[in-house]
Structure formats: C-alpha cells, structure tokens
C-alpha angles and dihedrals in degrees: 000000000000116000094239093052090046091050092049091051090050092050091049090052091047090052095048090052092047091049091050091046094050090053093047095046092048093052104029106024127229096297095044096048108093116207090215092056092047095052090045090053089046091051095239141093137268091257088069090065092049093044099048102029110015093239144320094312091052092052089050091052091047090050091051092048092047091053094045091049090052092051092048092051090051095045099040095078091054 
C-alpha cells in the first residue's frame, strides 16, 4: 500500500470516529457515549480510538476542537 493512500485511509477512519463521537456526545453526553458503540457506528475497532485520540477523553477534546474550528471559520469573515 502506498504511504499516501494509507495516510488518506487513516484520516478517513479518524474522521468517521470523530463524526460518530460528536453525534454521541451531543445526544448522550460524555458518560453516556460508549466508545464501543462509536467505533461500531464508524465501522472500525476500538484500537482506532486509541491510535488516533489516545482514548475517550481524547476523542472528546478532538470533538470540541473540531466544533470550535468550524465555528471560528464561519465567524471569521464577519
């Protein structure tokens, strides 16, 4: 597998986990959002959370940063 293709696949997996986590945290909160459910919804394994985020708290931080970055990009032009 070429490094670029592998990197793109890794980023796609990271984004799927992040999207599933944002949805779960929004509806269930931190305590209610199961990492097992999130990776199942993202179509990957628990190792993806450890690899990309370090754990549940890391996914939560990444989700908050992702949301904040999106808000900054929308508000910046104003």
